[in-house]
MARFI-799035 format. One record per residue (C-alpha): x, y, z; chain. Coordinates in steps of 0.02 Angstrom, whole numbers, plus 50000, padded with zeros to 5 digits. Example, Ala and Ser with C-alpha at 12.3 -4.5 7.8 and 13.67 -1.06 7.14 Angstrom:
2
<site X="50615" Y="49775" Z="50390" mol="A"/>
<site X="50684" Y="49947" Z="50357" mol="A"/>
***
This chain:
377
<site X="50109" Y="50287" Z="50650" mol="A"/>
<site X="50101" Y="50099" Z="50671" mol="A"/>
<site X="50278" Y="50036" Z="50696" mol="A"/>
<site X="50266" Y="49877" Z="50593" mol="A"/>
<site X="50377" Y="49730" Z="50633" mol="A"/>
<site X="50520" Y="49843" Z="50686" mol="A"/>
<site X="50568" Y="49735" Z="50834" mol="A"/>
<site X="50630" Y="49596" Z="50722" mol="A"/>
<site X="50794" Y="49678" Z="50675" mol="A"/>
<site X="50924" Y="49798" Z="50744" mol="A"/>
<site X="50884" Y="49971" Z="50676" mol="A"/>
<site X="51009" Y="50062" Z="50566" mol="A"/>
<site X="50997" Y="50220" Z="50462" mol="A"/>
<site X="51005" Y="50253" Z="50276" mol="A"/>
<site X="50911" Y="50101" Z="50215" mol="A"/>
<site X="50833" Y="50070" Z="50044" mol="A"/>
<site X="50645" Y="50060" Z="50024" mol="A"/>
<site X="50593" Y="49902" Z="49932" mol="A"/>
<site X="50416" Y="49849" Z="49889" mol="A"/>
<site X="50398" Y="49666" Z="49841" mol="A"/>
<site X="50232" Y="49658" Z="49748" mol="A"/>
<site X="50142" Y="49525" Z="49649" mol="A"/>
<site X="50157" Y="49630" Z="49490" mol="A"/>
<site X="50314" Y="49733" Z="49517" mol="A"/>
<site X="50470" Y="49756" Z="49622" mol="A"/>
<site X="50502" Y="49940" Z="49663" mol="A"/>
<site X="50656" Y="50015" Z="49742" mol="A"/>
<site X="50686" Y="50192" Z="49808" mol="A"/>
<site X="50845" Y="50262" Z="49884" mol="A"/>
<site X="50834" Y="50421" Z="49987" mol="A"/>
<site X="50972" Y="50504" Z="50087" mol="A"/>
<site X="50998" Y="50652" Z="50203" mol="A"/>
<site X="50884" Y="50772" Z="50293" mol="A"/>
<site X="50779" Y="50837" Z="50211" mol="A"/>
<site X="50777" Y="50677" Z="50108" mol="A"/>
<site X="50843" Y="50682" Z="49932" mol="A"/>
<site X="50808" Y="50555" Z="49794" mol="A"/>
<site X="50966" Y="50458" Z="49751" mol="A"/>
<site X="50897" Y="50314" Z="49647" mol="A"/>
<site X="50740" Y="50220" Z="49597" mol="A"/>
<site X="50704" Y="50068" Z="49492" mol="A"/>
<site X="50561" Y="49952" Z="49449" mol="A"/>
<site X="50544" Y="49785" Z="49361" mol="A"/>
<site X="50402" Y="49661" Z="49338" mol="A"/>
<site X="50388" Y="49521" Z="49465" mol="A"/>
<site X="50390" Y="49353" Z="49373" mol="A"/>
<site X="50219" Y="49274" Z="49376" mol="A"/>
<site X="50193" Y="49154" Z="49520" mol="A"/>
<site X="50343" Y="49215" Z="49620" mol="A"/>
<site X="50233" Y="49290" Z="49756" mol="A"/>
<site X="50074" Y="49195" Z="49796" mol="A"/>
<site X="49956" Y="49243" Z="49938" mol="A"/>
<site X="50093" Y="49344" Z="50019" mol="A"/>
<site X="50223" Y="49204" Z="50015" mol="A"/>
<site X="50380" Y="49203" Z="49908" mol="A"/>
<site X="50372" Y="49036" Z="49818" mol="A"/>
<site X="50554" Y="49036" Z="49759" mol="A"/>
<site X="50670" Y="49145" Z="49868" mol="A"/>
<site X="50820" Y="49109" Z="49757" mol="A"/>
<site X="50728" Y="49171" Z="49602" mol="A"/>
<site X="50668" Y="49327" Z="49692" mol="A"/>
<site X="50846" Y="49359" Z="49752" mol="A"/>
<site X="50905" Y="49358" Z="49570" mol="A"/>
<site X="50770" Y="49484" Z="49524" mol="A"/>
<site X="50818" Y="49596" Z="49670" mol="A"/>
<site X="51002" Y="49592" Z="49621" mol="A"/>
<site X="50951" Y="49648" Z="49445" mol="A"/>
<site X="50848" Y="49788" Z="49524" mol="A"/>
<site X="50996" Y="49845" Z="49630" mol="A"/>
<site X="51108" Y="49846" Z="49477" mol="A"/>
<site X="50980" Y="49949" Z="49381" mol="A"/>
<site X="50970" Y="50075" Z="49523" mol="A"/>
<site X="51161" Y="50079" Z="49538" mol="A"/>
<site X="51154" Y="50082" Z="49725" mol="A"/>
<site X="51282" Y="50015" Z="49847" mol="A"/>
<site X="51171" Y="50022" Z="49999" mol="A"/>
<site X="51132" Y="49853" Z="50072" mol="A"/>
<site X="51016" Y="49893" Z="50218" mol="A"/>
<site X="50834" Y="49884" Z="50171" mol="A"/>
<site X="50660" Y="49924" Z="50237" mol="A"/>
<site X="50525" Y="49819" Z="50158" mol="A"/>
<site X="50348" Y="49756" Z="50191" mol="A"/>
<site X="50255" Y="49593" Z="50189" mol="A"/>
<site X="50132" Y="49587" Z="50042" mol="A"/>
<site X="49952" Y="49620" Z="50094" mol="A"/>
<site X="49888" Y="49440" Z="50077" mol="A"/>
<site X="50018" Y="49385" Z="50205" mol="A"/>
<site X="49960" Y="49502" Z="50343" mol="A"/>
<site X="49813" Y="49524" Z="50460" mol="A"/>
<site X="49771" Y="49691" Z="50542" mol="A"/>
<site X="49653" Y="49709" Z="50689" mol="A"/>
<site X="49611" Y="49843" Z="50817" mol="A"/>
<site X="49584" Y="49772" Z="50991" mol="A"/>
<site X="49566" Y="49836" Z="51169" mol="A"/>
<site X="49671" Y="49786" Z="51319" mol="A"/>
<site X="49684" Y="49863" Z="51493" mol="A"/>
<site X="49825" Y="49986" Z="51523" mol="A"/>
<site X="49973" Y="49893" Z="51599" mol="A"/>
<site X="50164" Y="49892" Z="51593" mol="A"/>
<site X="50235" Y="49860" Z="51418" mol="A"/>
<site X="50293" Y="49681" Z="51451" mol="A"/>
<site X="50125" Y="49631" Z="51523" mol="A"/>
<site X="50036" Y="49720" Z="51380" mol="A"/>
<site X="50135" Y="49619" Z="51253" mol="A"/>
<site X="50073" Y="49458" Z="51333" mol="A"/>
<site X="49895" Y="49523" Z="51346" mol="A"/>
<site X="49893" Y="49577" Z="51163" mol="A"/>
<site X="49956" Y="49408" Z="51107" mol="A"/>
<site X="49822" Y="49319" Z="51209" mol="A"/>
<site X="49682" Y="49435" Z="51148" mol="A"/>
<site X="49742" Y="49433" Z="50966" mol="A"/>
<site X="49726" Y="49244" Z="50960" mol="A"/>
<site X="49537" Y="49266" Z="50954" mol="A"/>
<site X="49546" Y="49367" Z="50793" mol="A"/>
<site X="49686" Y="49284" Z="50693" mol="A"/>
<site X="49635" Y="49136" Z="50582" mol="A"/>
<site X="49802" Y="49048" Z="50608" mol="A"/>
<site X="49881" Y="48966" Z="50760" mol="A"/>
<site X="49964" Y="49104" Z="50861" mol="A"/>
<site X="50131" Y="49012" Z="50859" mol="A"/>
<site X="50129" Y="49018" Z="50667" mol="A"/>
<site X="50129" Y="49208" Z="50654" mol="A"/>
<site X="50246" Y="49352" Z="50689" mol="A"/>
<site X="50153" Y="49479" Z="50794" mol="A"/>
<site X="50181" Y="49664" Z="50827" mol="A"/>
<site X="50070" Y="49799" Z="50900" mol="A"/>
<site X="50061" Y="49985" Z="50937" mol="A"/>
<site X="49944" Y="50082" Z="51054" mol="A"/>
<site X="49838" Y="50206" Z="50956" mol="A"/>
<site X="49852" Y="50339" Z="51092" mol="A"/>
<site X="49994" Y="50390" Z="51209" mol="A"/>
<site X="49990" Y="50276" Z="51362" mol="A"/>
<site X="50027" Y="50426" Z="51472" mol="A"/>
<site X="49856" Y="50496" Z="51426" mol="A"/>
<site X="49764" Y="50337" Z="51477" mol="A"/>
<site X="49707" Y="50321" Z="51657" mol="A"/>
<site X="49753" Y="50166" Z="51757" mol="A"/>
<site X="49624" Y="50030" Z="51733" mol="A"/>
<site X="49554" Y="50103" Z="51572" mol="A"/>
<site X="49557" Y="50012" Z="51405" mol="A"/>
<site X="49689" Y="50050" Z="51273" mol="A"/>
<site X="49654" Y="50041" Z="51087" mol="A"/>
<site X="49793" Y="49939" Z="51006" mol="A"/>
<site X="49829" Y="49907" Z="50823" mol="A"/>
<site X="49891" Y="49729" Z="50798" mol="A"/>
<site X="49985" Y="49669" Z="50645" mol="A"/>
<site X="50012" Y="49484" Z="50618" mol="A"/>
<site X="50109" Y="49405" Z="50476" mol="A"/>
<site X="50118" Y="49222" Z="50436" mol="A"/>
<site X="50290" Y="49155" Z="50480" mol="A"/>
<site X="50302" Y="49075" Z="50308" mol="A"/>
<site X="50277" Y="49245" Z="50225" mol="A"/>
<site X="50408" Y="49327" Z="50336" mol="A"/>
<site X="50536" Y="49188" Z="50322" mol="A"/>
<site X="50526" Y="49172" Z="50132" mol="A"/>
<site X="50543" Y="49360" Z="50107" mol="A"/>
<site X="50691" Y="49375" Z="50227" mol="A"/>
<site X="50777" Y="49227" Z="50144" mol="A"/>
<site X="50762" Y="49310" Z="49973" mol="A"/>
<site X="50827" Y="49477" Z="50038" mol="A"/>
<site X="50978" Y="49399" Z="50121" mol="A"/>
<site X="51019" Y="49293" Z="49969" mol="A"/>
<site X="51015" Y="49453" Z="49867" mol="A"/>
<site X="51148" Y="49526" Z="49983" mol="A"/>
<site X="51030" Y="49641" Z="50079" mol="A"/>
<site X="51014" Y="49663" Z="50266" mol="A"/>
<site X="50834" Y="49692" Z="50322" mol="A"/>
<site X="50817" Y="49820" Z="50461" mol="A"/>
<site X="50628" Y="49842" Z="50468" mol="A"/>
<site X="50486" Y="49735" Z="50404" mol="A"/>
<site X="50340" Y="49855" Z="50391" mol="A"/>
<site X="50155" Y="49834" Z="50356" mol="A"/>
<site X="50113" Y="49886" Z="50179" mol="A"/>
<site X="49948" Y="49978" Z="50212" mol="A"/>
<site X="50039" Y="50091" Z="50337" mol="A"/>
<site X="50197" Y="50113" Z="50233" mol="A"/>
<site X="50098" Y="50216" Z="50108" mol="A"/>
<site X="50053" Y="50340" Z="50245" mol="A"/>
<site X="50230" Y="50403" Z="50275" mol="A"/>
<site X="50234" Y="50519" Z="50121" mol="A"/>
<site X="50069" Y="50591" Z="50185" mol="A"/>
<site X="50132" Y="50630" Z="50359" mol="A"/>
<site X="50149" Y="50817" Z="50336" mol="A"/>
<site X="49976" Y="50827" Z="50257" mol="A"/>
<site X="49897" Y="50718" Z="50391" mol="A"/>
<site X="49971" Y="50817" Z="50535" mol="A"/>
<site X="49905" Y="50985" Z="50474" mol="A"/>
<site X="49745" Y="50950" Z="50570" mol="A"/>
<site X="49771" Y="50821" Z="50709" mol="A"/>
<site X="49583" Y="50797" Z="50727" mol="A"/>
<site X="49540" Y="50775" Z="50544" mol="A"/>
<site X="49486" Y="50600" Z="50493" mol="A"/>
<site X="49550" Y="50536" Z="50326" mol="A"/>
<site X="49546" Y="50374" Z="50229" mol="A"/>
<site X="49695" Y="50311" Z="50128" mol="A"/>
<site X="49647" Y="50191" Z="49989" mol="A"/>
<site X="49784" Y="50094" Z="49900" mol="A"/>
<site X="49729" Y="49992" Z="49750" mol="A"/>
<site X="49867" Y="49869" Z="49712" mol="A"/>
<site X="49889" Y="49728" Z="49588" mol="A"/>
<site X="49814" Y="49592" Z="49698" mol="A"/>
<site X="49728" Y="49681" Z="49842" mol="A"/>
<site X="49660" Y="49846" Z="49903" mol="A"/>
<site X="49694" Y="49918" Z="50076" mol="A"/>
<site X="49598" Y="50050" Z="50173" mol="A"/>
<site X="49671" Y="50142" Z="50323" mol="A"/>
<site X="49567" Y="50263" Z="50424" mol="A"/>
<site X="49668" Y="50395" Z="50515" mol="A"/>
<site X="49643" Y="50540" Z="50636" mol="A"/>
<site X="49786" Y="50657" Z="50606" mol="A"/>
<site X="49933" Y="50540" Z="50575" mol="A"/>
<site X="49868" Y="50406" Z="50694" mol="A"/>
<site X="49787" Y="50251" Z="50615" mol="A"/>
<site X="49615" Y="50210" Z="50684" mol="A"/>
<site X="49570" Y="50055" Z="50584" mol="A"/>
<site X="49627" Y="49958" Z="50431" mol="A"/>
<site X="49560" Y="49828" Z="50313" mol="A"/>
<site X="49626" Y="49731" Z="50163" mol="A"/>
<site X="49503" Y="49675" Z="50027" mol="A"/>
<site X="49537" Y="49558" Z="49883" mol="A"/>
<site X="49471" Y="49670" Z="49742" mol="A"/>
<site X="49615" Y="49751" Z="49649" mol="A"/>
<site X="49681" Y="49822" Z="49487" mol="A"/>
<site X="49695" Y="49643" Z="49423" mol="A"/>
<site X="49505" Y="49628" Z="49424" mol="A"/>
<site X="49488" Y="49775" Z="49304" mol="A"/>
<site X="49616" Y="49698" Z="49187" mol="A"/>
<site X="49533" Y="49527" Z="49191" mol="A"/>
<site X="49364" Y="49605" Z="49150" mol="A"/>
<site X="49440" Y="49689" Z="48996" mol="A"/>
<site X="49530" Y="49528" Z="48949" mol="A"/>
<site X="49367" Y="49431" Z="48953" mol="A"/>
<site X="49264" Y="49563" Z="48861" mol="A"/>
<site X="49388" Y="49586" Z="48718" mol="A"/>
<site X="49470" Y="49415" Z="48708" mol="A"/>
<site X="49643" Y="49481" Z="48754" mol="A"/>
<site X="49785" Y="49405" Z="48853" mol="A"/>
<site X="49823" Y="49485" Z="49021" mol="A"/>
<site X="49967" Y="49596" Z="48963" mol="A"/>
<site X="49869" Y="49662" Z="48814" mol="A"/>
<site X="49718" Y="49694" Z="48924" mol="A"/>
<site X="49828" Y="49788" Z="49047" mol="A"/>
<site X="49890" Y="49901" Z="48908" mol="A"/>
<site X="49712" Y="49933" Z="48847" mol="A"/>
<site X="49659" Y="49976" Z="49025" mol="A"/>
<site X="49799" Y="50103" Z="49046" mol="A"/>
<site X="49774" Y="50180" Z="48874" mol="A"/>
<site X="49584" Y="50185" Z="48856" mol="A"/>
<site X="49510" Y="50141" Z="49026" mol="A"/>
<site X="49387" Y="50260" Z="49107" mol="A"/>
<site X="49298" Y="50239" Z="49274" mol="A"/>
<site X="49155" Y="50359" Z="49238" mol="A"/>
<site X="49023" Y="50364" Z="49102" mol="A"/>
<site X="49115" Y="50439" Z="48953" mol="A"/>
<site X="49057" Y="50603" Z="48879" mol="A"/>
<site X="49026" Y="50629" Z="48694" mol="A"/>
<site X="49188" Y="50729" Z="48680" mol="A"/>
<site X="49288" Y="50586" Z="48756" mol="A"/>
<site X="49212" Y="50465" Z="48631" mol="A"/>
<site X="49253" Y="50577" Z="48482" mol="A"/>
<site X="49434" Y="50594" Z="48536" mol="A"/>
<site X="49462" Y="50407" Z="48516" mol="A"/>
<site X="49360" Y="50372" Z="48359" mol="A"/>
<site X="49487" Y="50420" Z="48227" mol="A"/>
<site X="49557" Y="50246" Z="48195" mol="A"/>
<site X="49491" Y="50069" Z="48201" mol="A"/>
<site X="49590" Y="50012" Z="48354" mol="A"/>
<site X="49538" Y="50159" Z="48460" mol="A"/>
<site X="49359" Y="50142" Z="48403" mol="A"/>
<site X="49362" Y="49961" Z="48460" mol="A"/>
<site X="49427" Y="50012" Z="48631" mol="A"/>
<site X="49314" Y="50164" Z="48650" mol="A"/>
<site X="49287" Y="50229" Z="48828" mol="A"/>
<site X="49106" Y="50171" Z="48822" mol="A"/>
<site X="49153" Y="49991" Z="48784" mol="A"/>
<site X="49290" Y="49989" Z="48915" mol="A"/>
<site X="49171" Y="50065" Z="49043" mol="A"/>
<site X="49040" Y="49932" Z="49006" mol="A"/>
<site X="49171" Y="49796" Z="49032" mol="A"/>
<site X="49235" Y="49859" Z="49199" mol="A"/>
<site X="49074" Y="49930" Z="49270" mol="A"/>
<site X="49033" Y="49774" Z="49375" mol="A"/>
<site X="49205" Y="49785" Z="49456" mol="A"/>
<site X="49183" Y="49971" Z="49489" mol="A"/>
<site X="49015" Y="49938" Z="49573" mol="A"/>
<site X="49087" Y="49799" Z="49681" mol="A"/>
<site X="49238" Y="49903" Z="49730" mol="A"/>
<site X="49136" Y="50054" Z="49783" mol="A"/>
<site X="49017" Y="49941" Z="49880" mol="A"/>
<site X="49162" Y="49859" Z="49972" mol="A"/>
<site X="49239" Y="50027" Z="50017" mol="A"/>
<site X="49069" Y="50092" Z="50074" mol="A"/>
<site X="49042" Y="49937" Z="50183" mol="A"/>
<site X="49216" Y="49957" Z="50258" mol="A"/>
<site X="49186" Y="50139" Z="50302" mol="A"/>
<site X="49018" Y="50095" Z="50378" mol="A"/>
<site X="49098" Y="49958" Z="50482" mol="A"/>
<site X="49231" Y="50081" Z="50542" mol="A"/>
<site X="49095" Y="50207" Z="50584" mol="A"/>
<site X="49000" Y="50083" Z="50691" mol="A"/>
<site X="49158" Y="50014" Z="50771" mol="A"/>
<site X="49233" Y="50183" Z="50814" mol="A"/>
<site X="49077" Y="50282" Z="50858" mol="A"/>
<site X="49014" Y="50384" Z="50711" mol="A"/>
<site X="49186" Y="50426" Z="50640" mol="A"/>
<site X="49172" Y="50490" Z="50461" mol="A"/>
<site X="49319" Y="50529" Z="50345" mol="A"/>
<site X="49327" Y="50708" Z="50282" mol="A"/>
<site X="49456" Y="50677" Z="50146" mol="A"/>
<site X="49522" Y="50528" Z="50049" mol="A"/>
<site X="49690" Y="50486" Z="49970" mol="A"/>
<site X="49694" Y="50368" Z="49822" mol="A"/>
<site X="49853" Y="50284" Z="49760" mol="A"/>
<site X="49927" Y="50119" Z="49700" mol="A"/>
<site X="49941" Y="50056" Z="49522" mol="A"/>
<site X="49753" Y="50029" Z="49510" mol="A"/>
<site X="49720" Y="50212" Z="49552" mol="A"/>
<site X="49785" Y="50264" Z="49381" mol="A"/>
<site X="49621" Y="50215" Z="49301" mol="A"/>
<site X="49559" Y="50382" Z="49236" mol="A"/>
<site X="49411" Y="50453" Z="49328" mol="A"/>
<site X="49422" Y="50335" Z="49477" mol="A"/>
<site X="49449" Y="50473" Z="49605" mol="A"/>
<site X="49298" Y="50565" Z="49534" mol="A"/>
<site X="49191" Y="50408" Z="49544" mol="A"/>
<site X="49240" Y="50375" Z="49725" mol="A"/>
<site X="49210" Y="50557" Z="49772" mol="A"/>
<site X="49037" Y="50556" Z="49694" mol="A"/>
<site X="48980" Y="50387" Z="49761" mol="A"/>
<site X="49055" Y="50394" Z="49936" mol="A"/>
<site X="49037" Y="50578" Z="49978" mol="A"/>
<site X="49222" Y="50592" Z="50022" mol="A"/>
<site X="49336" Y="50705" Z="49921" mol="A"/>
<site X="49471" Y="50589" Z="49852" mol="A"/>
<site X="49634" Y="50659" Z="49784" mol="A"/>
<site X="49789" Y="50574" Z="49714" mol="A"/>
<site X="49938" Y="50625" Z="49823" mol="A"/>
<site X="50115" Y="50660" Z="49764" mol="A"/>
<site X="50243" Y="50552" Z="49858" mol="A"/>
<site X="50388" Y="50660" Z="49797" mol="A"/>
<site X="50324" Y="50815" Z="49886" mol="A"/>
<site X="50451" Y="50864" Z="50018" mol="A"/>
<site X="50587" Y="50759" Z="49934" mol="A"/>
<site X="50731" Y="50847" Z="49848" mol="A"/>
<site X="50746" Y="50791" Z="49667" mol="A"/>
<site X="50888" Y="50836" Z="49549" mol="A"/>
<site X="50804" Y="50879" Z="49383" mol="A"/>
<site X="50969" Y="50844" Z="49293" mol="A"/>
<site X="50962" Y="50661" Z="49348" mol="A"/>
<site X="50776" Y="50623" Z="49353" mol="A"/>
<site X="50635" Y="50660" Z="49232" mol="A"/>
<site X="50513" Y="50761" Z="49338" mol="A"/>
<site X="50365" Y="50726" Z="49224" mol="A"/>
<site X="50400" Y="50539" Z="49232" mol="A"/>
<site X="50413" Y="50545" Z="49422" mol="A"/>
<site X="50246" Y="50633" Z="49430" mol="A"/>
<site X="50169" Y="50499" Z="49318" mol="A"/>
<site X="50240" Y="50359" Z="49427" mol="A"/>
<site X="50190" Y="50444" Z="49590" mol="A"/>
<site X="50031" Y="50343" Z="49629" mol="A"/>
<site X="50127" Y="50179" Z="49607" mol="A"/>
<site X="50274" Y="50233" Z="49715" mol="A"/>
<site X="50186" Y="50287" Z="49875" mol="A"/>
<site X="50232" Y="50126" Z="49966" mol="A"/>
<site X="50417" Y="50113" Z="49914" mol="A"/>
<site X="50440" Y="50299" Z="49949" mol="A"/>
<site X="50360" Y="50273" Z="50120" mol="A"/>
<site X="50477" Y="50128" Z="50155" mol="A"/>
<site X="50626" Y="50233" Z="50100" mol="A"/>
<site X="50570" Y="50375" Z="50214" mol="A"/>
<site X="50580" Y="50253" Z="50359" mol="A"/>
<site X="50756" Y="50214" Z="50300" mol="A"/>
<site X="50816" Y="50393" Z="50323" mol="A"/>
<site X="50719" Y="50424" Z="50484" mol="A"/>
<site X="50717" Y="50345" Z="50656" mol="A"/>
<site X="50688" Y="50159" Z="50636" mol="A"/>
<site X="50660" Y="50113" Z="50817" mol="A"/>
***
């Protein structure tokens, strides 16, 4: 898979996985081989602490991370994390096959055409999408380029270090969520899949063949847009609207049985599935259109490549019926994966039902933690 910004730091093993999100901070500790769950924790990110991928107050974020570490009761201090989506740019480019040092210079020169920031204001990393040994001399190589604004990287690293953590890898969030899927993706090396993560402030799509990324895109529509639509329709503050979305939200036209289930008291009648669906329908339409346009762009760019399966995760994926809606409208069978599959979990320490419920929201931190117990170079 794409390596992320792994060249920034000296690799070490047994690192925590930490996702710094606009809505939540999530921590996962894995250890051993096969990996076993040692700890996890989550807490809300204070509003305004992460804006457009940049940590606005590193000292305040450091305090929150220290609280998170205390909650998880972990003593590990090496960490794998990722730059929030708004702080990164992902592009697939072509360069001629050449020695690695020359390729690094060629990628940097070529990437400058596609990055909307001065090249000296970003941290750049890249990975060929096919083994260089299989490319003939003089032929073009497909390369995935990840660029992060230096401001986003520096503010995040400052917060981590102030919290007493040592960063070993700075990954790219859209690809971090792929690590728990690796076994599934490698079952058929030629199968094309799309991984769709709907987060609090953005949605990412990654197209893969086997476990190799082919293309990626970040769009601004997110779970927040569903919540804001409910807030506006019902006159609720954001937190109340979020609770209504999680409790009553439905992404498909509700059936009569679903309506009757929620009509036995005044509050539930007010927030009936039909009314919620009406409120969020414009967002659902826009989201499916954006995903469809992205897949069409990938198809044209890559030569009639069509995904056979889809994986849906992220906090926004918990909207009931969303995987069904995407399957029906896009013609791709979307499922919600389980990030804990293949991870040893002690049922005496962790509530298995709760882990299953949290699964869609923990794909990224689990992926980051998997990097922390595997080879990091």
